[in-house]
DOZASE-786021 format. One record per residue: residue in three letters; x, y, z of N, C-alpha, C in turn. Coordinates in steps of 0.1 Angstrom, whole numbers, padded with zeros to 4 digits, always signed. Each point is the difference from the previous one (the first is absolute). Layout:
N
ALAXYZXYZXYZ ...
***
This chain:
320
MET-0001-0114+0540-0014+0004-0003-0006-0008-0012 VAL-0018+0010+0001-0003-0010-0005-0007+0003-0022 LEU+0001+0012+0006+0002+0012-0016+0016+0003+0001 ARG+0004-0001-0009+0013+0013-0005+0000+0012+0003 ASP+0010+0005+0009+0002+0013+0005+0008+0010-0009 THR-0013+0008-0010+0003+0008-0010-0006+0017-0003 TRP+0007+0005-0002-0007+0015-0003-0009+0006+0007 SER-0015-0010-0014-0007+0004-0003-0012-0003+0012 ARG+0007-0016+0001-0012-0007+0012+0005+0013+0014 ARG+0012+0001+0003-0002+0012+0010-0009+0011+0001 LYS-0002+0004-0014-0001+0013-0004-0020+0000+0004 ARG-0001-0015-0008-0017-0002+0009-0004+0002+0012 LEU+0011-0009+0003-0004+0002+0016+0000+0005+0013 GLN+0012+0013-0009-0004+0017+0012-0012+0002-0006 GLU-0007+0000-0018-0007+0008-0006-0016-0007+0007 GLN+0006-0010+0006-0013-0010+0006-0001+0006+0012 GLN+0009+0004+0010+0002-0001+0017-0011+0013+0000 GLY-0011-0006+0013-0011+0016+0003-0009-0005-0009 ALA-0002-0015-0011-0013+0000-0005-0011-0004+0010 GLY+0007-0009+0013+0000-0013+0001-0002-0012-0008 ASP-0010-0014+0007-0008-0007-0004-0011-0001-0010 VAL+0004+0009-0012-0012+0004-0017+0001-0011-0003 PHE-0010-0009-0002+0005-0009-0006-0014-0005-0014 THR+0005-0003-0015-0013-0003-0006-0002-0009-0008 TYR-0007-0006+0001-0006-0014-0004-0011-0004-0010 ASP+0001+0012-0012-0003-0008-0009+0006+0002-0016 ASP+0011-0002+0002+0014-0003-0014+0009-0005+0005 LEU+0005-0003-0005+0019-0008-0002+0004+0010-0008 PRO+0009+0013+0005+0003+0002-0016+0012-0007-0007 GLU-0001+0007-0010+0010-0009-0011+0016-0003+0005 SER+0006+0008+0008+0017-0004+0008-0003-0007+0005 LEU-0015+0001+0011+0000-0012+0008+0001-0014-0006 ARG-0011-0003-0013-0002-0011-0010+0008-0007-0002 VAL+0010+0008-0006+0017-0004-0001+0006-0004+0010 GLN+0003+0013+0009+0009-0012+0011-0010-0014+0002 ILE-0012-0002+0004-0008-0008+0008+0009-0012-0011 PHE-0001-0003-0019-0001-0007-0010+0015-0002+0006 ASN+0009+0006-0001+0017-0003+0000-0001-0006+0013 LEU-0007+0003+0015+0001-0011+0006-0003-0015+0001 LEU-0016+0001-0011-0002-0012+0001+0007-0010-0009 ARG+0006+0005-0009+0010-0003-0013+0013-0006+0004 HIS+0008+0007+0011+0013-0002+0015-0011-0012+0006 ALA-0010+0001+0006-0004-0015+0008-0002-0004-0002 ILE-0006-0001-0012-0006-0016-0007+0012-0002-0011 GLY+0001+0002-0009+0013+0001-0008-0009+0001-0015 GLY+0007-0003-0010-0014+0003-0014-0004-0009-0004 PHE-0002-0002-0017-0009-0008-0007+0005-0005-0008 ASP+0012-0015-0001+0002-0001-0013-0005-0008-0016 GLN-0001+0012-0004-0007-0008-0015+0007-0011+0001 GLY+0007-0004-0002+0003-0011-0008+0015+0003-0014 ASP-0004-0009-0011+0009+0003-0012-0007+0004-0011 SER+0002+0002-0007-0003+0009-0015-0015-0002+0004 TRP+0000-0018-0008-0014-0003+0004-0013+0002+0009 GLY+0011+0007+0010-0007-0004+0011-0004-0013+0010 ASN+0012-0005-0004-0001-0016+0014+0007+0009+0010 VAL-0003-0005+0012+0006-0005+0013+0003-0010+0003 TYR+0010-0009+0005-0003-0013+0003+0000+0004+0009 ARG-0009-0013+0005-0011-0003+0014+0010-0001+0014 TYR+0013-0004-0001+0009-0004+0006+0010+0008+0005 ASN-0003+0013-0012+0011+0013+0005-0006+0013+0007 MET-0013-0003-0003-0010+0014+0000+0004+0001+0010 PRO+0000+0014+0008+0000+0010+0012-0009-0004+0006 PRO-0003-0002+0016-0010+0004+0005-0009+0015-0004 SER+0006+0003-0006-0007+0021+0006-0005-0004-0019 ASN-0002-0008-0003-0009-0003-0015-0019-0002+0003 ASN+0004-0012+0008-0012-0007+0011-0006+0008+0008 CYS+0005+0013+0009+0000+0010+0009-0005+0010-0009 TRP+0003+0001-0016-0007+0017-0004-0011-0008-0002 SER-0002-0013-0012-0009-0002+0000-0013-0007+0007 GLN-0001-0007+0007-0008+0005+0014-0004+0008+0006 LEU+0005+0005+0004-0005+0021+0008-0005+0002-0019 GLU+0001+0001-0014-0006+0005-0003-0014-0003-0004 HIS-0004-0016+0006-0012-0004-0003-0007+0001+0006 MET+0010-0001+0012-0009+0006+0017-0006+0008-0003 LEU+0012+0018-0002-0007+0009-0002-0016+0002-0009 ALA+0002-0004-0014-0007+0001-0009-0011-0008+0008 ASP+0000-0012+0007-0014-0005+0005-0004+0008+0009 ASP+0000+0005+0005-0004+0007+0011-0009+0014-0005 PHE+0012+0010-0014-0008+0008-0001-0008-0002-0010 GLY-0007-0016-0004-0010-0001-0008+0002+0001-0020 ILE+0017+0005+0000+0000-0003-0016+0013-0014+0002 PHE-0003+0002-0014+0013-0017-0012+0012+0006+0004 GLY+0005+0010+0001+0013+0003+0000+0003+0011+0002 LEU+0016+0003+0010+0002+0012-0001+0005+0006-0011 GLY+0003-0005-0011-0001+0000-0014+0005-0005-0007 PRO+0006+0003-0021-0004-0009-0008+0011-0012+0001 HIS+0015+0002+0007+0013+0001-0002-0002-0013+0003 ARG+0014-0012+0000-0001-0010+0003+0011+0001+0011 ASN+0002+0010-0001+0010+0007+0017-0011+0001+0009 PRO+0003-0008+0014-0008+0009+0011+0004+0004+0002 LEU+0010-0001+0004+0010+0023+0003-0002+0007-0002 GLN-0005-0005-0017-0004+0020-0008-0012+0005-0002 ASN-0006-0013+0002-0020-0001+0005-0001+0004+0011 PHE+0010+0004+0015+0000+0005+0014+0008+0015-0009 THR+0009-0002-0002+0003+0016+0007-0010+0010-0014 GLU-0003-0005-0007-0005+0011-0009-0018-0002+0005 PHE-0005-0004+0003-0013-0005+0012+0002+0016+0008 PHE+0013-0009+0007+0002+0012+0013+0001+0012+0000 MET+0008+0005-0012+0005+0012+0000-0015+0010-0006 GLN-0011-0009-0004-0009+0009-0010-0005+0000+0004 CYS-0007-0014+0015-0017+0005+0009-0001+0010+0010 GLN-0007+0008-0005-0005+0011+0010-0013-0004+0005 ASP+0000-0013+0012-0012-0005+0011+0012-0005+0011 ILE-0002+0011+0007+0012-0007+0007+0000-0012+0013 ASP-0016-0003+0004-0001-0013+0001+0006-0005-0006 LEU+0002-0003-0012+0009-0012-0011+0014-0002+0006 LEU+0000+0013+0000+0019+0004+0002+0005-0006+0005 LEU-0012+0001+0020+0010-0006+0007-0005-0013-0005 ASP-0004-0003+0001-0002-0021-0007+0013+0003-0006 CYS+0006+0002-0009+0009-0001-0005+0015+0003+0005 VAL-0006+0009+0012+0016+0000+0015+0001-0013+0006 GLU-0015-0003+0001-0006-0009+0018+0006-0016-0008 LEU-0005-0002-0012+0007-0012+0000+0013-0004-0006 PRO+0002+0005-0008+0018-0003-0002+0010+0005+0017 PHE-0009+0005+0001+0014+0002+0014+0000-0013+0009 ARG-0023-0001+0001-0001-0011+0006+0010-0017-0005 ALA+0001+0001-0013+0011-0013-0007+0009-0002+0009 ILE+0006+0020-0002+0022-0001-0004-0007-0006+0017 ASP-0004+0011+0014+0001-0010+0011-0001-0016+0004 ARG-0008-0007-0007-0009-0011+0003+0006-0005-0011 VAL+0006-0002-0008+0001-0007-0010+0017+0000-0005 VAL+0001+0010-0005+0016+0006+0001+0008+0001+0007 ARG-0005-0002+0011+0011-0003+0017+0004-0012-0002 GLU-0010-0004-0007+0003-0021-0001+0011-0003-0010 TRP+0004+0012-0010+0009-0010-0004+0014-0004+0003 SER+0003-0003-0007+0016-0003+0003+0007+0012-0013 ALA+0015-0003+0009+0010+0011-0009+0003-0005-0014 ASP-0008-0010-0002+0007-0006-0017-0014+0009-0008 ASP-0017-0005+0006-0005+0003+0000-0003+0021-0005 ARG+0004+0004+0009+0004+0014+0001+0008+0005-0012 ARG+0012-0008-0003+0012+0004-0009-0009-0003-0012 ARG-0007-0008-0005-0010-0011-0015-0006+0014+0000 SER-0009+0009+0008-0011+0005+0001+0006+0014-0002 GLY+0016+0005+0002-0001+0013-0001-0003+0008+0015 ALA-0002-0009+0007-0005+0008+0010+0012+0005+0015 ASP+0004+0012-0001+0008+0002+0003-0005+0011+0016 THR-0009+0001+0003-0007+0007+0009-0005-0005+0012 TYR+0004-0002+0013-0013-0012+0006-0006+0012+0005 PRO-0014-0015+0011-0013+0000-0001-0002+0016+0011 ASP+0014-0007+0012-0003+0015+0009+0005+0014-0006 ASP+0008-0002-0008+0005+0019-0008-0009-0003-0004 ALA-0012-0007-0013-0002+0007-0010-0018+0010+0010 ILE-0002-0011+0014-0014+0002+0012+0007+0015-0001 ASP+0004+0003+0008+0010+0013+0006+0004+0010-0014 ARG+0002+0004-0007+0003+0004-0006-0017+0004-0013 LEU-0009-0009+0001-0017+0002-0004+0003+0017+0008 ASN-0006-0015+0017-0002+0015+0007+0001+0011+0003 ALA+0017+0000-0005+0005+0015+0001+0000+0011-0011 ARG-0003-0010-0013-0006+0007-0010-0014+0007+0000 PHE-0011-0012+0006-0010+0009+0006+0004+0016+0005 LEU+0002-0001+0019+0002+0014-0001+0009+0008-0002 GLU+0012-0006-0010+0002+0015-0007-0008+0007-0014 HIS-0012-0006+0000-0008+0002-0010-0011+0006+0007 ARG-0003-0004+0017-0011+0005+0006-0010-0004-0008 VAL-0001-0016-0004-0011-0008+0001+0002-0007+0011 GLY-0017+0000+0002-0002-0003+0014+0000-0016+0004 TYR+0006-0002-0003+0002-0024-0003+0014+0000+0003 GLN-0006-0013+0007+0016-0013+0005-0003-0016-0003 TYR+0013-0005-0003-0005-0018-0003-0002+0003+0013 GLU-0011-0011+0012+0010-0004+0009-0012-0013-0002 SER+0016-0015+0007-0011-0011+0001-0011-0008-0011 GLY+0005+0008-0013-0009-0007-0008-0005+0009-0004 ARG+0001+0011+0000-0013+0006-0005+0003+0017+0003 ILE-0008+0004-0011-0003+0018-0006-0002+0007+0013 ILE+0003+0003+0012-0010+0005+0008-0001+0018-0002 LYS-0007+0010+0006+0001+0013-0005+0002+0006+0013 VAL+0015+0014+0000+0005+0003+0009-0007+0015+0000 ASP-0005+0003+0013-0004+0015+0002+0011+0006+0010 ASN+0006-0001+0005+0011+0004+0008+0011-0011+0001 GLN+0010+0007-0009+0015-0004+0004+0004-0009+0013 MET+0004+0010+0004-0002+0002+0020-0005-0017+0003 LEU-0013+0000+0002-0006-0005+0008+0001-0016-0008 HIS-0001+0000-0016+0000-0010-0005+0011-0010+0002 ALA+0012+0009+0005+0011-0007+0002+0002-0003+0012 GLU-0003+0007+0011+0000-0004+0017-0012-0003+0002 VAL-0006-0006-0005-0017-0006+0007-0004-0011-0011 VAL-0001+0000-0017-0009-0007-0005+0010-0016-0005 THR+0014+0009-0001+0010-0012-0006+0005-0007+0006 PRO-0002+0006+0018+0008-0014+0010-0009-0002+0000 ALA-0014+0000+0004-0007-0009+0003-0009-0015-0012 LEU+0008+0003-0007+0001-0003-0015+0007-0011-0001 GLN+0012+0008+0007+0014-0018+0004-0004-0007+0014 LEU-0003+0005+0006-0004-0009+0010-0018-0009-0004 LEU-0004+0005-0004-0010-0007-0005+0002-0011-0011 SER+0016+0003-0006-0001-0010-0011+0007-0017+0006 ASP+0000+0002+0016+0001-0012+0007-0010-0012-0003 PRO+0002-0010-0002-0012-0010-0003-0014-0001+0006 THR+0007+0002+0013-0007-0004+0009-0013+0017+0006 PHE+0002+0010-0009-0011+0008-0003+0005+0004-0010 ALA-0013-0017-0004-0001+0003-0018-0016+0006+0002 GLY-0008-0007+0007-0012+0007+0003-0005+0013-0007 PRO+0012+0007+0018-0005+0010-0004+0010+0015-0014 ASN+0010-0003-0003+0005+0003-0016-0006-0001-0007 GLN-0011-0007+0000-0007-0007-0008-0011+0015-0004 GLU+0000+0004+0013-0014+0009+0003+0005+0011-0003 PHE+0015+0005+0006+0007+0012+0000-0001+0000-0014 LEU+0003-0006-0008+0004+0003-0017-0012-0001-0010 ALA-0012+0001+0005-0012+0000-0002+0001+0009+0002 ALA-0007+0003+0010+0001+0019+0005+0005+0015-0009 LEU+0017-0009+0000+0007+0012-0006-0009-0004-0017 ASP+0000-0010-0005-0004-0002-0017-0015+0006+0001 HIS-0007+0000+0012-0014+0006+0000+0001+0015-0002 LEU+0010+0009+0007+0006+0013+0003+0007+0004-0016 ARG+0000-0006-0009+0009+0000-0011-0010+0003-0006 HIS-0008-0013-0001-0011+0006-0010-0019+0012+0005 GLY+0007+0008+0016-0008+0009-0004-0013-0008+0009 ARG-0003-0017+0009-0009-0006+0002+0005+0001+0017 THR-0001+0018+0008+0005+0000+0012-0012-0010+0010 LYS-0011+0000-0005-0012-0012+0010+0006-0014+0003 GLU+0005-0007-0013+0011-0007+0005+0015-0002+0003 ALA+0004+0010-0002+0013+0002+0006-0004+0002+0015 ILE-0004+0006+0005-0003+0002+0015-0007-0018+0005 VAL-0007-0005-0005-0001-0010+0000+0010-0015+0004 GLU+0006+0003-0012+0012-0008+0006+0009+0001+0003 ALA+0003+0016+0002+0012+0005+0011-0001-0008+0020 ALA-0012+0002+0003-0008-0006+0006+0002-0017+0004 LYS-0004+0001-0013+0001-0023+0007+0015+0002-0003 SER+0005+0008-0009+0017-0006+0007+0008+0006+0009 PHE-0004+0009+0012+0000+0004+0012-0008-0015+0012 GLU-0012-0002-0002+0002-0009+0009+0001-0010-0008 SER+0005-0008-0013+0003-0007+0003+0023-0005+0002 THR+0000+0010+0000+0014+0005+0005-0001-0005+0014 MET-0009+0003+0005+0000+0005+0016-0002-0016+0002 LYS-0011-0007-0004-0004-0014+0005+0019-0014-0008 ALA+0003+0005-0008+0009-0009-0006+0014-0002+0014 ILE-0001+0015+0001+0013+0003+0016-0007-0008+0009 CYS-0010+0001+0006-0010-0009+0014-0001-0020-0006 ASP+0000+0001-0011+0001-0015-0008+0018+0001+0002 LEU+0003+0003-0005+0021+0004+0005+0003-0008+0009 ASN-0008+0010+0014+0004-0005+0015-0010-0012+0000 SER-0008+0001-0009-0011-0015+0016-0009+0013+0008 TRP+0001+0014-0003-0012+0004+0010-0014-0002-0006 GLY-0009-0005+0010-0018+0004+0001-0004+0009-0002 TYR-0008-0001-0016-0013+0007-0006-0011-0009-0003 GLN-0008+0011-0001-0012-0006-0006-0003+0008-0022 PRO-0002-0015-0006+0003+0006-0009-0005+0008-0005 THR-0015+0004+0005-0010+0017+0001+0010+0009+0009 ASP+0009+0005+0004+0003+0010+0011+0002+0007-0006 THR-0003+0015+0004+0005+0008-0011+0009+0007+0002 ALA+0009+0013-0007+0009+0008-0002+0005+0001+0012 SER-0008+0009+0008-0003+0004+0014+0002-0016+0009 ARG-0004-0003+0001+0006-0017+0005+0014-0005-0003 LEU-0002-0003-0011+0020-0006-0003+0006+0011+0004 ILE+0002+0013+0006+0007+0014-0001-0001-0009+0013 ASP-0008+0000+0010+0001-0008+0013+0009-0009+0005 VAL-0001-0008-0010+0010-0009+0003+0013-0002-0004 LEU+0005+0009-0011+0011+0005-0001+0011+0003+0010 PHE-0011+0015+0004+0008+0006+0014+0000-0004+0016 SER-0014-0016+0000+0006+0002+0008+0003-0018+0001 LYS+0005-0003-0012+0013-0010+0001+0017+0003+0004 GLY-0002+0020-0002+0014+0000+0000+0011+0002-0011 LEU-0010+0001-0012+0002+0002-0013+0009+0011-0004 ILE-0007+0015+0012+0005+0014-0005+0009-0004+0019 PRO+0012+0001-0001+0004+0002+0013-0003+0005+0013 PRO+0001-0007+0012-0011+0010+0011+0009+0012+0005 TYR+0011+0006-0001+0008+0010-0003-0008+0007-0003 LEU-0006+0002-0012-0005+0006-0006-0016+0003-0008 GLN-0006-0003+0013-0012-0006-0002-0009+0011+0000 SER+0009+0012+0010-0006+0016+0002+0003+0001-0011 GLU+0009+0000-0009+0005+0005-0010-0008+0004-0014 PHE-0009-0016+0003-0007-0006-0017-0015+0004+0008 THR-0002+0005+0009-0018+0003+0006-0001+0003-0013 ALA+0001+0013-0006+0002+0006-0011-0004-0005-0010 LEU+0012-0009-0007-0006-0008-0012-0001-0012+0000 LYS-0011-0008+0014-0007-0007+0001-0016+0002+0000 SER-0002+0020+0001-0008+0003-0003-0008+0004-0011 VAL+0011-0002-0011+0008+0008-0017-0011-0010-0002 LEU+0005-0016+0000+0001-0017-0004-0013-0003-0003 GLU-0007+0005+0019-0012-0003+0001-0010+0012-0008 SER+0000+0010-0003-0012+0006-0005+0008+0006-0009 GLY+0009-0004-0011+0006+0005-0015-0007-0012-0007 ALA+0007-0003-0008-0009-0009-0010-0011-0010+0004 PRO+0000-0002+0004-0010-0012+0006-0014+0009-0002 THR+0006+0007+0011-0018+0013+0001+0001+0003-0014 ILE+0008+0008-0015-0005+0002-0006-0006-0007-0006 ARG+0005-0010-0001-0003-0018-0003-0017-0001+0000 ASN-0005+0005+0014-0014-0005+0006-0009+0009-0002 LYS+0007+0011-0008-0005+0016+0002-0009+0000-0016 THR+0009-0009-0008+0005+0005-0011-0012-0016-0009 PRO+0007-0004-0011-0004-0007-0009-0001-0017+0006 ALA+0005-0005+0007+0002-0019+0006-0014+0000+0003 HIS-0011+0012+0008-0009-0007+0006-0014+0006-0011 GLY+0007+0002-0012-0014+0006-0012-0006+0018+0003 GLN+0001+0003-0014+0005+0014+0001-0020+0008-0001 GLY-0010-0012+0005-0009+0003-0002-0008+0005-0012 ALA-0013+0005-0009-0008+0007-0011+0008+0011-0008 VAL+0010+0008+0006+0008+0009-0003+0017-0005-0004 PRO+0002+0001-0010+0017-0003+0001+0012+0003+0010 VAL+0005-0004+0004+0008+0006+0008+0017+0001-0006 ALA-0001+0021-0002+0016+0004-0007+0009-0007+0013 VAL+0013+0001-0006+0008-0005+0010+0014+0008-0003 PRO+0007+0007+0001+0007+0008-0009+0013-0001+0001 ASP+0010-0004-0005+0010-0005-0003+0016+0007+0009 TYR-0003+0011+0007+0007+0002+0011-0003-0005+0009 LEU-0010-0009+0006-0008-0006+0014+0011-0012-0004 ALA-0010-0009-0012+0011-0015-0001+0014+0002-0003 ARG+0012+0010-0004+0005+0001+0004+0003+0002+0012 TYR-0005+0007+0011+0003+0005+0014-0001-0022+0009 VAL-0010-0006-0004-0003-0012+0002+0014-0009-0007 ILE+0000-0003-0009+0015-0006-0002+0011-0001+0007 ASN+0001+0019-0001+0018-0002+0003-0005-0003+0018 SER-0006+0005+0007-0004-0003+0011+0004-0010+0003 VAL-0008-0014-0005+0000-0018+0002+0015+0001-0010 ALA+0001+0006-0006+0019-0005+0001+0009+0000+0007 ALA-0005+0013+0008+0008+0003+0014-0001-0010+0010 SER-0014-0001-0002-0005-0015+0013+0008-0006-0001 ILE+0003-0008-0013+0004-0009-0009+0014+0001+0012 VAL+0008+0008-0008+0012+0003+0004+0003-0006+0019 LEU-0006+0013+0003-0001-0003+0015-0005-0016+0001 MET+0000-0006+0003-0006-0015+0002+0010-0004-0004 VAL-0002-0008-0014+0011-0008-0003+0015-0003+0007 GLU+0009+0021-0003+0008-0001+0008+0000-0006+0014 ALA-0005+0007+0006-0002-0006+0012-0005-0013+0007 HIS-0008-0010-0011-0002-0014+0002+0017-0006-0004 ARG+0005+0006-0010+0010-0004-0006+0018-0001+0011 ARG-0006+0015+0012+0015-0003+0005-0009-0006+0017 GLN-0005-0001+0003-0011-0014+0003+0006-0011+0003 GLY+0003+0001-0016+0008-0016-0005-0017-0009+0001 SER+0002-0005-0009-0012-0014-0005+0000-0009+0010 PRO-0012-0011+0008+0004-0008+0004+0005-0014-0006 
***
């Protein structure tokens, strides 16, 4: 299992049963911050301060030194400050800043950027690099444990595909959003993947109009990508409804299931694209249009489910 089976954890889980997916979003509890720091320390390694004069010979410098130095520089630059702390040790500066910071957005940046480094940089280290750095937790294990810690503390965020994204329902996220992200990680779906990640990022920051627009674009881009992969003709200006017709006419859904998917086709035609057409994508007029977050979440979850259906059906048909 990802987290150890202990009495206190079993007790907490039992007490939480029946509470539903009640998440908080405005803080990371101190105990969670400590657990996240421990994950980072074990996945990246420490910072070698060298001998008593502070000298670290370049040929023996562990890669974790450069990683922590770069992380402090990038975070400080993004935050518009000279550094995360006064010490020569960037890991110490990061730790003190992370434990004392009260801004949830900066805290999440302090989680997202190091885990992106774990996911994309540390993953490529050799066994010797890991040994010299003191990194004893593999990237996938660290990411799994991070996400498990978020859920354990009922903090509504997860690390997926290089980003921290907001979670509003644990089951929907696990069964719909995560599979969609996994399928879109295929380079052939780079366009819709970028748009879907943008939709999730807008949702996290409360930009609901932008979230709906990007989700609908991802939906349409996925259909276009499938048409391109199969050499199915369509016009660049075709609407979502027309693209759906192409996919159905080409048998992306097996003929013997056409009747069962009649209702689904109706949802695809009148769901996300119609909401997009009725809200911000075509101009809001003189009075600003307020799009509630529950509507944006509905669109994103609907699009994610549709993406999973279409891409899996395409894969089962077999690429040309």
